[in-house]
C-alpha positions as CSV (number, residue, x, y, z in Angstrom):
1,M,14.5,7.2,5.6
2,T,12.2,7.9,2.7
3,E,9.8,10.9,3.1
4,L,6.3,10.0,4.2
5,S,4.1,10.2,1.1
6,A,0.7,8.8,0.0
7,H,2.2,8.4,-3.5
8,R,4.4,5.3,-3.5
9,P,4.1,3.7,-6.9
10,A,5.2,0.1,-7.5
11,E,8.5,-0.3,-9.3
12,S,7.6,-2.9,-12.0
13,S,9.2,-4.6,-14.9
14,A,6.3,-3.7,-17.2
15,P,3.8,-0.8,-17.2
16,L,0.9,-1.3,-14.8
17,H,-2.5,0.3,-14.7
18,E,-2.4,3.2,-12.2
19,L,-4.9,1.6,-9.9
20,I,-2.6,-1.4,-9.4
21,R,0.6,0.7,-9.5
22,D,-0.6,3.0,-6.8
23,R,-2.3,0.6,-4.5
24,W,-0.5,0.0,-1.2
25,S,-1.4,-0.6,2.4
26,P,-0.5,2.4,4.6
27,R,-1.0,2.6,8.3
28,V,-0.7,6.4,8.7
29,L,-4.4,7.5,8.5
30,D,-6.1,10.9,8.8
31,P,-8.2,10.8,12.0
32,K,-10.4,13.7,10.9
33,A,-11.2,12.7,7.3
34,E,-14.5,11.0,6.6
35,I,-15.7,8.7,3.9
36,T,-18.8,9.7,2.0
37,D,-21.8,7.6,1.4
38,D,-21.1,7.6,-2.4
39,Q,-17.5,6.4,-1.8
40,L,-18.5,3.6,0.5
41,R,-21.2,2.4,-1.8
42,A,-18.8,2.4,-4.7
43,L,-16.4,0.1,-2.8
44,F,-19.1,-2.5,-2.2
45,E,-20.5,-2.2,-5.7
46,A,-17.0,-3.0,-7.0
47,A,-16.8,-6.0,-4.7
48,R,-20.3,-7.1,-5.9
49,W,-19.1,-7.3,-9.5
50,A,-16.1,-9.5,-8.8
51,P,-16.1,-12.9,-10.6
52,S,-17.0,-16.0,-8.5
53,W,-17.5,-19.7,-9.0
54,G,-20.8,-20.2,-10.8
55,N,-21.8,-16.6,-9.9
56,S,-22.2,-17.9,-6.3
57,Q,-21.0,-14.5,-4.9
58,P,-19.8,-15.8,-1.5
59,A,-18.4,-12.5,-0.3
60,R,-20.2,-10.8,2.6
61,Y,-19.1,-7.7,4.5
62,L,-19.8,-5.9,7.8
63,V,-19.0,-2.2,7.7
64,G,-18.9,0.5,10.3
65,R,-17.8,4.1,10.1
66,R,-15.5,5.7,12.8
67,G,-17.8,6.6,15.7
68,E,-20.3,3.9,15.0
69,E,-20.9,0.8,17.2
70,T,-20.1,-1.6,14.3
71,F,-16.7,0.1,13.9
72,E,-16.0,-0.3,17.6
73,R,-17.0,-4.0,17.6
74,I,-14.7,-4.7,14.6
75,F,-11.9,-2.7,16.2
76,A,-12.2,-4.8,19.4
77,T,-11.4,-8.0,17.4
78,L,-8.1,-6.6,16.0
79,S,-4.7,-7.7,17.2
80,R,-2.9,-5.3,19.5
81,G,-0.5,-4.4,16.7
82,N,-3.3,-3.4,14.4
83,K,-5.1,-1.5,17.1
84,N,-2.0,0.7,17.4
85,W,-2.7,2.3,14.1
86,A,-6.3,1.5,12.8
87,A,-8.3,3.7,15.1
88,P,-8.1,6.8,12.8
89,A,-9.6,4.8,9.9
90,G,-12.8,6.3,8.3
91,A,-14.3,2.9,8.3
92,L,-13.6,-0.7,9.3
93,V,-14.8,-3.6,7.3
94,L,-15.0,-7.3,8.1
95,G,-14.7,-9.6,5.0
96,I,-16.7,-12.8,5.4
97,A,-16.9,-15.8,3.2
98,R,-20.2,-17.7,2.9
99,T,-18.9,-21.3,3.0
100,R,-22.2,-23.1,2.8
101,N,-25.3,-22.6,0.7
102,D,-28.9,-22.5,1.8
103,E,-29.0,-26.3,1.8
104,G,-26.0,-26.5,4.0
105,E,-23.7,-27.8,1.3
106,P,-20.1,-26.5,0.9
107,M,-19.7,-23.5,-1.4
108,P,-16.7,-24.3,-3.6
109,Y,-13.9,-21.6,-3.8
110,A,-15.7,-19.4,-1.2
111,E,-12.4,-18.0,0.2
112,Y,-11.1,-17.4,-3.4
113,G,-14.3,-15.5,-4.2
114,L,-14.0,-13.3,-1.1
115,G,-10.4,-12.6,-2.1
116,L,-11.4,-11.5,-5.6
117,A,-14.2,-9.3,-4.3
118,T,-12.0,-7.7,-1.7
119,Q,-9.3,-7.0,-4.3
120,N,-12.0,-5.2,-6.3
121,L,-12.9,-3.3,-3.2
122,V,-9.4,-2.1,-2.5
123,L,-8.7,-1.1,-6.1
124,Q,-11.9,0.9,-6.1
125,A,-10.7,2.6,-2.9
126,V,-7.7,3.8,-4.9
127,A,-10.0,5.2,-7.6
128,E,-12.0,7.0,-4.9
129,G,-8.8,8.7,-3.5
130,L,-8.9,6.4,-0.4
131,V,-6.5,3.9,1.0
132,A,-7.3,0.4,2.3
133,H,-5.2,-1.8,4.5
134,Q,-6.2,-5.5,4.7
135,M,-5.5,-7.3,8.0
136,A,-5.2,-11.0,9.0
137,G,-4.4,-9.8,12.5
138,F,-7.9,-10.1,14.1
139,S,-9.8,-12.8,16.0
140,A,-12.3,-14.6,13.9
141,E,-13.8,-16.2,17.0
142,A,-14.3,-12.8,18.6
143,A,-15.9,-11.5,15.4
144,K,-18.3,-14.4,15.3
145,A,-19.3,-13.7,18.9
146,A,-19.6,-10.0,18.5
147,F,-21.8,-10.2,15.5
148,E,-23.6,-13.5,16.3
149,L,-22.6,-14.8,12.9
150,P,-24.5,-17.9,11.7
151,E,-23.1,-21.3,10.8
152,G,-21.6,-21.5,7.3
153,V,-19.9,-18.1,7.2
154,E,-16.2,-17.4,8.1
155,P,-14.7,-14.0,8.8
156,L,-11.3,-14.0,7.0
157,V,-10.1,-10.4,6.7
158,A,-10.5,-7.0,8.4
159,I,-9.9,-3.9,6.3
160,A,-9.2,-0.4,7.5
161,I,-10.3,2.2,4.9
162,G,-9.6,5.9,5.1
163,H,-7.5,8.8,3.9
164,F,-3.7,9.0,4.1
165,G,-2.6,11.1,7.1
166,D,0.3,13.5,7.6
167,G,2.0,11.4,10.3
168,V,1.7,14.1,13.0
169,D,1.0,12.6,16.5
170,V,1.6,9.1,15.0
171,D,3.9,6.5,16.6
172,P,7.3,6.9,14.8
173,S,7.5,3.2,14.4
174,I,4.3,3.3,12.3
175,V,5.6,6.2,10.2
176,E,8.8,4.2,9.7
177,R,6.9,1.2,8.4
178,D,5.0,3.4,5.9
179,T,8.3,4.9,4.5
180,K,10.2,1.6,4.0
181,P,10.8,0.7,0.3
182,R,8.1,-1.4,-1.2
183,Q,9.3,-4.8,-2.3
184,R,8.2,-7.8,-4.2
185,K,9.9,-11.0,-5.4
186,P,11.0,-10.8,-9.0
187,L,8.9,-12.5,-11.7
188,S,11.8,-15.0,-12.2
189,E,10.9,-16.5,-8.8
190,L,7.1,-16.5,-9.3
191,V,6.3,-17.4,-12.9
192,F,7.7,-20.6,-14.6
193,G,7.7,-21.7,-18.2
194,A,9.4,-24.9,-19.3
195,G,9.2,-26.5,-15.9
196,W,9.0,-25.8,-12.2
197,G,11.7,-23.3,-11.2
198,T,12.5,-22.4,-14.8
199,P,11.6,-18.7,-15.2
200,A,9.2,-17.7,-17.9
201,F,10.5,-14.1,-17.7
């Protein structure tokens, strides 16, 4: 088994910017470390400056620090598997897409816009010396009820943000998941040139 380490750079076929190279989604978090106001603000400023269709900016977020009521309400929506490791996070975030405008009309590419904004957020987390783990394992319906979300918005992702931990007093199965080799499909399976299935690289 690989040694537990916060530094697990991606093995890539071309040089990557360090923010992309070093971004990963750990589950071993420090239960004592806190996130500063400046760090938290920087994450959402990064999200705010993501591109969006027609500058519609459909991304919305709910955020709570560990110990706050908002944190506990987001935590309650998580799947059992995510609850097993997310409690030590410095903050929990709920990413929400605004799917309808003020006139009630559909907002094109709202989910895509939230995805772009959230990628900015997690890359800024790397720049701030933090880690961020995005989760699909949560109940959107529970989130809607817990926060009385209005019509026309859809919670799509939960995000645990914090500092990497030392693994002490952490379930060994969680530590094991954070030491497995990082893997991605090769470019030959993802990017095509002359036709579908014909690798460009």
